[in-house]
C-alpha positions as CSV (number, residue, x, y, z in Angstrom):
1,M,-120.5,-43.8,-25.1
2,G,-123.0,-40.8,-24.8
3,R,-126.0,-40.5,-22.6
4,P,-129.6,-40.8,-23.9
5,E,-130.4,-37.2,-23.0
6,A,-133.9,-37.2,-24.4
7,F,-135.0,-40.2,-22.3
8,I,-133.3,-38.8,-19.2
9,T,-135.1,-35.5,-19.6
10,A,-138.5,-37.2,-20.0
11,A,-138.0,-39.8,-17.3
12,P,-139.9,-39.1,-14.1
13,P,-138.1,-38.0,-10.9
14,G,-136.7,-40.8,-8.9
15,F,-136.3,-43.2,-11.9
16,P,-134.0,-46.0,-10.7
17,R,-130.3,-45.6,-11.6
18,L,-131.1,-42.8,-14.0
19,N,-127.7,-41.3,-13.6
20,E,-126.1,-44.6,-14.8
21,L,-127.9,-44.7,-18.1
22,S,-125.7,-44.6,-21.2
23,L,-125.8,-45.7,-24.8
24,D,-124.2,-49.2,-24.7
25,A,-122.1,-50.3,-27.7
26,D,-123.4,-53.9,-27.5
27,V,-127.0,-52.7,-27.4
28,L,-126.5,-50.4,-30.4
29,G,-124.7,-53.2,-32.3
30,F,-127.5,-55.6,-31.6
31,T,-130.1,-53.1,-32.6
32,T,-128.2,-52.3,-35.8
33,I,-128.0,-56.0,-36.7
34,V,-131.8,-56.5,-36.0
35,V,-132.7,-53.6,-38.2
36,M,-130.5,-54.7,-41.0
37,A,-131.8,-58.3,-40.8
38,T,-135.4,-57.1,-40.8
39,A,-134.7,-54.9,-43.9
40,I,-133.0,-57.7,-45.7
41,V,-135.7,-60.4,-44.8
42,F,-138.6,-58.2,-45.7
43,G,-136.9,-56.7,-48.8
44,I,-135.5,-59.9,-50.3
45,V,-138.9,-61.6,-50.7
46,P,-140.4,-58.9,-53.0
47,A,-137.0,-58.8,-54.8
48,L,-137.1,-62.5,-55.5
49,Q,-140.7,-62.3,-56.7
50,A,-139.8,-59.5,-59.1
51,S,-136.8,-61.4,-60.4
52,K,-138.8,-64.5,-61.3
53,P,-142.1,-63.1,-62.7
54,D,-144.8,-65.5,-63.9
55,L,-146.0,-63.6,-66.9
56,V,-148.9,-65.9,-67.7
57,S,-150.3,-65.8,-64.2
58,S,-149.8,-62.0,-64.0
59,L,-151.7,-61.5,-67.2
60,K,-154.5,-63.7,-66.0
61,E,-154.7,-61.9,-62.7
62,S,-154.4,-58.3,-63.9
63,G,-155.4,-58.3,-67.4
64,R,-159.0,-57.1,-66.8
65,S,-158.6,-54.5,-64.2
66,G,-155.1,-53.2,-64.6
67,T,-154.3,-54.0,-61.0
68,D,-151.5,-56.0,-59.4
69,G,-151.9,-59.7,-58.5
70,V,-154.7,-60.5,-56.2
71,T,-152.4,-62.4,-53.8
72,R,-150.1,-59.3,-53.4
73,Q,-153.1,-57.1,-52.8
74,Y,-154.3,-59.3,-50.0
75,L,-150.8,-59.4,-48.5
76,R,-150.5,-55.6,-48.4
77,S,-154.0,-55.3,-47.0
78,I,-153.3,-57.8,-44.2
79,L,-150.1,-55.9,-43.3
80,V,-151.9,-52.6,-43.1
81,T,-154.8,-54.1,-41.1
82,A,-152.3,-55.5,-38.7
83,Q,-150.6,-52.1,-38.3
84,I,-154.0,-50.5,-37.5
85,A,-154.9,-53.3,-35.0
86,L,-151.5,-52.9,-33.2
87,A,-151.8,-49.2,-33.1
88,L,-155.2,-49.4,-31.6
89,V,-154.0,-51.8,-28.9
90,L,-151.1,-49.5,-27.9
91,L,-153.2,-46.3,-28.0
92,I,-156.0,-47.9,-25.9
93,G,-153.4,-49.0,-23.3
94,A,-152.0,-45.4,-23.3
95,G,-155.5,-44.0,-23.0
96,L,-156.4,-46.2,-20.0
97,M,-153.1,-45.2,-18.3
98,I,-153.6,-41.5,-19.0
99,K,-157.2,-41.7,-17.6
100,S,-155.9,-43.5,-14.5
101,F,-153.3,-40.9,-14.0
102,V,-155.9,-38.1,-14.2
103,R,-158.1,-39.9,-11.7
104,V,-155.2,-40.4,-9.3
105,Q,-154.2,-36.7,-9.5
106,K,-157.8,-35.7,-8.8
107,N,-158.2,-38.1,-5.9
108,D,-159.4,-36.4,-2.8
109,L,-156.6,-37.0,-0.3
110,G,-158.6,-35.7,2.7
111,A,-155.7,-33.5,3.7
112,D,-153.8,-30.6,2.4
113,P,-150.2,-31.5,1.3
114,H,-149.2,-28.0,0.1
115,N,-146.3,-26.3,2.0
116,V,-145.7,-29.2,4.3
117,L,-142.2,-30.3,5.1
118,S,-141.6,-33.8,6.4
119,F,-138.5,-35.5,8.0
120,D,-137.7,-38.7,9.9
121,F,-136.1,-38.9,13.3
122,R,-135.6,-42.3,15.0
123,F,-133.6,-44.2,17.6
124,A,-131.7,-47.4,17.3
125,Q,-133.3,-50.6,18.3
126,N,-131.1,-51.0,21.4
127,D,-132.1,-47.5,22.6
128,T,-135.8,-48.2,22.1
129,I,-136.8,-51.7,23.2
130,K,-135.7,-54.8,25.1
131,P,-137.2,-58.3,25.0
132,F,-140.0,-59.1,27.5
133,G,-141.6,-62.3,26.4
134,R,-144.1,-63.7,23.9
135,Y,-147.8,-63.3,23.4
136,R,-149.9,-65.2,20.9
137,G,-146.8,-66.6,19.3
138,I,-145.2,-63.2,18.7
139,G,-142.4,-61.6,20.6
140,L,-143.1,-58.7,23.0
141,W,-140.9,-55.8,23.8
142,D,-140.6,-53.3,26.7
143,V,-140.5,-49.8,25.2
144,S,-138.3,-47.1,26.6
145,P,-140.1,-43.8,27.4
146,L,-137.1,-41.8,26.1
147,P,-138.1,-41.7,22.4
148,A,-141.6,-40.3,23.0
149,L,-140.2,-37.6,25.3
150,T,-137.6,-36.6,22.8
151,F,-140.2,-36.3,20.0
152,D,-142.1,-33.8,22.2
153,R,-138.9,-31.8,22.7
154,I,-138.3,-31.7,18.9
155,I,-141.8,-30.4,18.4
156,E,-141.3,-27.7,21.0
157,R,-138.0,-26.6,19.4
158,T,-139.1,-26.6,15.8
159,R,-142.4,-24.8,16.6
160,V,-140.7,-21.5,17.2
161,I,-138.7,-21.5,13.9
162,P,-139.7,-18.4,11.8
163,G,-141.9,-19.4,8.9
164,V,-143.3,-22.5,10.7
165,V,-147.1,-22.3,11.1
166,S,-147.6,-25.6,13.0
167,V,-145.7,-28.8,13.8
168,A,-146.8,-32.4,14.5
169,A,-145.6,-36.0,14.2
170,V,-147.0,-39.3,13.1
171,S,-145.8,-42.9,13.3
172,R,-145.7,-43.4,9.5
173,P,-145.1,-41.1,6.5
174,P,-148.2,-38.9,6.1
175,L,-150.2,-39.7,2.9
176,S,-147.5,-42.2,2.0
177,S,-147.9,-45.3,4.0
178,D,-150.6,-47.6,5.4
179,G,-150.8,-47.9,9.2
180,I,-150.4,-51.1,11.2
181,A,-153.5,-53.3,10.9
182,I,-154.4,-53.8,14.6
183,P,-157.4,-55.9,15.8
184,F,-159.8,-54.3,18.3
185,L,-162.8,-55.0,20.4
186,I,-165.8,-52.6,21.0
187,E,-167.3,-52.5,24.5
188,G,-170.9,-53.7,24.4
189,H,-170.5,-55.3,21.0
190,P,-170.2,-59.0,20.4
191,V,-166.7,-60.4,20.0
192,P,-166.1,-61.0,16.3
193,P,-165.0,-64.5,15.1
194,P,-161.4,-65.0,14.3
195,S,-160.4,-64.0,10.8
196,S,-160.3,-66.8,8.2
197,A,-158.2,-64.7,5.8
198,P,-155.2,-66.7,4.3
199,G,-152.0,-65.9,6.1
200,S,-153.6,-64.2,9.1
201,G,-151.6,-64.7,12.3
202,S,-153.0,-66.1,15.5
203,Q,-153.4,-62.5,16.9
204,E,-155.7,-61.5,14.0
205,Q,-159.4,-61.0,14.8
206,G,-162.4,-60.6,12.6
207,Q,-162.2,-56.8,12.8
208,S,-159.2,-54.5,12.5
209,A,-158.3,-51.0,11.6
210,S,-155.3,-49.1,10.4
211,Y,-153.3,-47.7,13.4
212,F,-151.3,-44.5,13.7
213,S,-149.9,-42.8,16.7
214,V,-149.8,-39.0,16.4
215,T,-149.0,-35.9,18.5
216,P,-151.5,-33.1,19.3
217,N,-152.1,-30.7,16.3
218,F,-151.5,-33.4,13.7
219,F,-155.0,-33.0,12.2
220,S,-154.8,-29.2,12.1
221,T,-151.2,-29.4,10.6
222,M,-152.3,-31.8,7.9
223,R,-155.7,-30.0,7.6
224,I,-157.7,-33.2,8.2
225,P,-161.1,-32.0,9.4
226,V,-162.3,-32.9,12.9
227,L,-166.0,-33.6,12.2
228,R,-167.1,-34.2,15.7
229,G,-165.4,-34.1,19.1
230,R,-162.0,-32.7,20.0
231,D,-158.3,-33.1,19.0
232,F,-155.7,-34.6,21.3
233,N,-154.1,-32.1,23.7
234,A,-151.4,-31.8,26.3
235,Q,-153.5,-33.6,28.9
236,D,-153.6,-36.8,26.9
237,T,-150.5,-38.4,28.5
238,A,-149.8,-41.8,29.9
239,S,-151.3,-40.8,33.3
240,G,-154.5,-39.4,31.7
241,T,-157.7,-41.1,30.5
242,L,-156.9,-43.3,27.5
243,V,-158.5,-41.8,24.4
244,I,-158.7,-42.6,20.7
245,I,-159.8,-40.9,17.5
246,I,-161.4,-42.7,14.6
247,N,-162.0,-41.7,11.0
248,Q,-165.4,-41.4,9.3
249,T,-165.2,-44.7,7.5
250,M,-164.6,-46.6,10.8
251,A,-167.5,-44.7,12.5
252,R,-169.8,-45.6,9.6
253,R,-168.8,-49.3,9.5
254,F,-168.7,-50.1,13.2
255,F,-171.2,-47.6,14.6
256,P,-173.8,-47.3,11.7
257,S,-176.8,-46.5,13.9
258,E,-175.2,-44.8,16.9
259,D,-172.8,-42.0,17.8
260,A,-169.3,-43.2,18.1
261,I,-168.3,-40.4,20.5
262,G,-168.0,-41.8,24.0
263,K,-167.7,-45.5,22.9
264,R,-164.9,-47.6,24.3
265,I,-162.5,-49.5,22.2
266,T,-159.8,-52.0,23.3
267,L,-156.8,-52.6,21.1
268,D,-156.4,-56.4,21.1
269,F,-152.7,-57.0,20.3
270,V,-150.9,-56.9,23.7
271,P,-151.9,-58.4,27.0
272,D,-153.7,-56.3,29.7
273,E,-154.6,-53.4,27.3
274,R,-157.1,-51.0,28.8
275,P,-160.2,-49.6,26.9
276,R,-159.9,-46.2,25.2
277,Q,-162.7,-43.7,24.8
278,V,-163.5,-42.4,21.4
279,I,-163.3,-38.6,21.7
280,A,-163.6,-37.5,18.0
281,V,-164.4,-38.6,14.5
282,V,-162.2,-37.1,11.8
283,G,-162.4,-37.0,8.0
284,D,-161.0,-39.8,5.8
285,A,-157.4,-39.2,4.8
286,R,-155.9,-41.5,2.2
287,A,-153.0,-43.6,3.2
288,T,-151.4,-43.0,-0.2
289,R,-152.5,-41.2,-3.4
290,L,-153.1,-44.6,-5.0
291,Q,-155.5,-45.9,-2.3
292,K,-158.8,-46.4,-4.0
293,E,-161.1,-46.3,-0.9
294,P,-160.5,-45.0,2.6
295,V,-160.1,-47.8,5.2
296,P,-161.1,-47.8,8.9
297,T,-158.4,-45.9,10.7
298,M,-157.7,-45.1,14.4
299,Y,-155.3,-42.6,15.9
300,V,-153.9,-42.7,19.5
301,P,-151.8,-40.0,21.3
302,H,-148.2,-41.1,21.0
303,L,-147.7,-40.6,24.8
304,Q,-150.6,-43.1,25.4
305,Q,-149.2,-46.0,23.5
306,T,-148.8,-49.2,25.4
307,P,-145.6,-49.7,27.4
308,R,-145.2,-53.0,25.6
309,W,-145.2,-53.6,21.9
310,M,-145.4,-56.4,19.4
311,G,-142.1,-57.5,17.9
312,P,-142.5,-57.2,14.1
313,Q,-143.5,-53.5,14.3
314,W,-141.0,-52.2,16.9
315,N,-139.7,-49.6,14.4
316,D,-143.0,-47.7,14.7
317,R,-142.0,-47.0,18.3
318,A,-138.4,-46.1,17.5
319,G,-139.1,-43.0,15.4
320,M,-141.7,-40.6,14.0
321,F,-142.2,-38.6,10.9
322,F,-142.5,-34.9,11.6
323,V,-144.6,-32.6,9.5
324,L,-144.1,-28.8,9.5
325,R,-146.6,-26.6,7.8
326,T,-144.8,-23.5,6.6
327,S,-145.8,-20.0,5.3
328,G,-143.4,-20.3,2.3
329,D,-141.2,-22.8,0.5
330,P,-140.7,-25.7,3.0
331,M,-137.4,-26.7,1.5
332,K,-135.8,-23.3,2.4
333,L,-136.2,-24.3,6.1
334,V,-134.3,-27.6,5.9
335,E,-131.0,-26.4,7.3
336,T,-132.7,-24.4,10.1
337,V,-134.7,-27.4,11.1
338,K,-131.6,-29.6,11.1
339,R,-129.9,-27.3,13.5
340,A,-133.0,-27.1,15.7
341,V,-133.1,-31.0,15.9
342,A,-129.4,-31.0,16.7
343,D,-130.1,-28.7,19.6
344,V,-132.3,-31.4,21.1
345,D,-130.2,-34.5,20.2
346,L,-126.9,-34.0,18.5
347,S,-126.2,-37.8,18.2
348,R,-129.3,-38.6,16.1
349,P,-129.6,-36.4,13.0
350,A,-132.9,-35.8,11.2
351,T,-133.1,-37.4,7.8
352,N,-135.2,-37.8,4.7
353,F,-136.2,-34.1,4.3
354,R,-138.9,-33.9,1.7
355,T,-142.1,-32.1,1.1
356,V,-145.3,-34.1,1.3
357,E,-146.0,-33.1,-2.3
358,Q,-142.7,-34.7,-3.3
359,N,-143.7,-37.9,-1.6
360,L,-147.0,-37.9,-3.4
361,S,-145.3,-37.3,-6.7
362,Q,-143.0,-40.2,-6.2
363,Q,-145.9,-42.5,-5.7
364,T,-147.0,-41.9,-9.3
365,Q,-143.6,-41.9,-11.0
366,Y,-143.9,-45.3,-12.5
367,L,-147.5,-44.6,-13.7
368,R,-146.1,-41.5,-15.5
369,L,-143.3,-43.7,-17.0
370,Y,-145.9,-46.2,-18.3
371,I,-147.9,-43.4,-19.8
372,L,-144.7,-42.0,-21.5
373,L,-143.7,-45.4,-23.0
374,L,-147.1,-46.4,-24.1
375,G,-147.7,-43.0,-25.6
376,I,-144.5,-43.1,-27.5
377,F,-145.1,-46.7,-28.8
378,G,-148.7,-45.9,-29.6
379,G,-147.8,-42.7,-31.4
380,I,-145.2,-44.5,-33.5
381,A,-147.7,-47.3,-34.3
382,A,-150.3,-44.8,-35.3
383,I,-147.9,-43.0,-37.6
384,L,-146.8,-46.3,-39.2
385,A,-150.5,-47.3,-39.7
386,A,-151.2,-43.9,-41.3
387,I,-148.2,-44.4,-43.6
388,G,-149.3,-47.9,-44.5
389,I,-152.8,-46.7,-45.3
390,Y,-151.5,-43.8,-47.4
391,G,-149.1,-46.2,-49.2
392,I,-151.6,-48.8,-50.1
393,M,-154.2,-46.3,-51.2
394,A,-151.7,-44.3,-53.3
395,Y,-150.5,-47.5,-54.9
396,S,-154.1,-48.6,-55.5
397,V,-155.0,-45.3,-57.2
398,A,-151.9,-45.5,-59.4
399,E,-152.8,-49.1,-60.4
400,R,-156.4,-48.2,-61.2
401,T,-155.7,-45.0,-63.1
402,R,-156.8,-46.5,-66.4
403,E,-159.9,-48.1,-64.8
404,I,-160.8,-44.8,-63.2
405,G,-160.5,-43.1,-66.6
406,I,-162.7,-45.7,-68.2
407,R,-165.4,-45.3,-65.6
408,M,-165.3,-41.5,-65.8
409,A,-165.4,-41.7,-69.7
410,L,-168.5,-43.8,-69.4
411,G,-170.2,-41.3,-67.2
412,A,-169.1,-42.0,-63.6
413,G,-169.0,-38.9,-61.4
414,F,-166.4,-37.9,-58.8
415,R,-168.8,-39.3,-56.1
416,D,-168.7,-42.7,-57.8
417,V,-164.9,-42.6,-57.9
418,L,-164.7,-41.4,-54.3
419,K,-167.0,-44.2,-53.2
420,M,-164.9,-46.8,-55.1
421,I,-161.7,-45.7,-53.5
422,M,-162.9,-45.1,-50.0
423,R,-164.7,-48.4,-49.8
424,H,-161.4,-50.2,-49.8
425,A,-159.9,-47.8,-47.2
426,L,-162.9,-48.1,-44.9
427,L,-162.8,-51.9,-45.2
428,L,-159.2,-52.0,-44.1
429,V,-159.8,-49.6,-41.2
430,S,-162.9,-51.4,-40.1
431,V,-161.3,-54.8,-40.0
432,G,-158.2,-53.4,-38.3
433,C,-160.2,-51.7,-35.6
434,A,-162.3,-54.8,-35.1
435,I,-159.2,-56.9,-34.6
436,G,-157.6,-54.2,-32.4
437,L,-160.6,-53.9,-30.2
438,A,-160.8,-57.7,-29.7
439,A,-157.0,-57.8,-28.9
440,S,-157.4,-54.8,-26.5
441,F,-160.2,-56.5,-24.6
442,A,-157.9,-59.5,-24.1
443,L,-154.6,-57.7,-23.5
444,T,-155.6,-54.7,-21.4
445,R,-156.6,-57.0,-18.6
446,L,-152.9,-57.6,-18.0
447,V,-152.6,-54.0,-16.9
448,S,-155.8,-53.8,-14.9
449,S,-153.9,-54.0,-11.6
450,G,-152.1,-50.8,-12.5
451,L,-155.3,-48.9,-13.4
452,Y,-157.0,-46.5,-10.9
453,G,-160.7,-45.7,-11.1
454,V,-160.9,-47.1,-14.6
455,T,-161.8,-50.6,-15.8
456,A,-159.7,-52.4,-18.4
457,T,-162.7,-52.2,-20.7
458,D,-163.6,-48.6,-20.2
459,P,-166.1,-47.9,-23.0
460,A,-165.3,-44.1,-23.3
461,T,-161.6,-44.8,-23.8
462,Y,-162.2,-47.5,-26.4
463,V,-164.7,-45.3,-28.4
464,A,-162.5,-42.2,-28.2
465,I,-159.3,-44.0,-29.3
466,S,-161.1,-45.9,-32.1
467,V,-162.6,-42.7,-33.5
468,L,-159.2,-41.0,-33.2
469,L,-157.4,-43.8,-35.1
470,I,-160.2,-43.8,-37.8
471,I,-159.8,-40.1,-38.3
472,V,-156.0,-40.5,-38.6
473,A,-156.4,-43.3,-41.2
474,L,-159.0,-41.4,-43.2
475,V,-156.8,-38.3,-43.3
476,A,-154.0,-40.5,-44.6
477,C,-156.3,-41.5,-47.5
478,L,-157.0,-37.8,-48.4
479,I,-154.1,-37.3,-50.9
480,P,-154.7,-40.5,-52.9
481,V,-158.5,-39.8,-52.9
482,I,-158.0,-36.2,-54.2
483,R,-155.7,-37.6,-56.8
484,A,-158.3,-40.1,-57.9
485,I,-161.0,-37.5,-58.2
486,R,-158.9,-35.2,-60.3
487,V,-158.0,-37.9,-62.9
488,D,-158.4,-36.6,-66.5
489,P,-160.2,-39.4,-68.4
490,T,-158.4,-38.6,-71.6
491,I,-155.0,-39.0,-69.9
492,A,-156.1,-42.0,-67.8
493,L,-157.1,-43.9,-71.0
494,R,-153.5,-43.5,-72.3
495,Y,-152.1,-44.6,-68.9
496,E,-149.9,-47.7,-69.0
């Protein structure tokens, strides 16, 4: 059958199996049956009531006021109240998601993702590592020096491409992945007790930081500010003094009353690791757009990584993610960059060419989808609630036309009539909103894990959505209210 073009157009980029979506005959058939059954079930009850009227009870219930049976009035009011409550729950959910999305988009990344092309280049496991032994219950690998030397050659080759401003590489996708959590020791500080966190391995210590290996010029390429000290340079090789750079959060947490520059840190994850000197403190860069708070992070020169590596993370030594800041559209350089990488190593092609902005956009694609779906459902619910309010008020005015005429003939003014009609509408809206707010407090906690920078009970969102729904409901009452005000008493008294 055909494709749901409207949904496909509105779906965020990268939506799973989007190209396979189609209108399924079984789904349409099931939907048709459900709609027909709903119409029959909810239509047959009033029909049966109308076919077997209790004239005596009807006269007793409606003889004085000219209105329908009290029971049926209550039923209609309950249905409309339920519509208002449901609409409020869905709209509040959509409002919380929209506010979260806005907060995510405004989140300070600590780096500049614009005009940055990224790609992945890596070696196979057999070309990178070989087994050495075990340490603290985890396998150790001897790491080949070939990958690191090849990465440097790729940087030298891509740096001269016209349109490329600067080039660097990092062990994990920039602004798209957490680093490895590696324990460390600080020279002159007491050794922290072992971590008691559930599931922590035997190598875990009481203090750890997110670990990245980078090449020189990484911070300038990503425009992460170097707050104090210097960047890595060509002299930071395996034969040079071991150095390390930490971010501002790590400096504040572990060196709160002293300057971190010059301090010595030992990474505590492989045997015989030597201390590294802190040479700089850089700004906090988010691991992902959705990261709520920066975490302690340390960077080491990729040529100064240990010759042995822990088994579960061997892939971090097998490849790197290259970042190229360009003077124009980064994607226009993809083919040129591929040829440049092939000049260095024809047997291992560069892959996953994307801009850093595309990677950031992909991180929020499901949040955008949730907003879209909740917005659609909330909008439909609000429309149904408005229709329900309009219907019940229009019917109420039609029923009470004679009563309105009598009141006006006896001297009631339009304000009295307006108050009489609006009192009922405001009661329905108030009860519906009260139930909807209570339900929202309970149900929005289910989506609290998907919220960013917003609590599940955000007062501003609850108030704004409630006011919006009240306005929609009152506008829906406008036509029946105007009709009631304009009733001619002489005509109303003849109304049957």
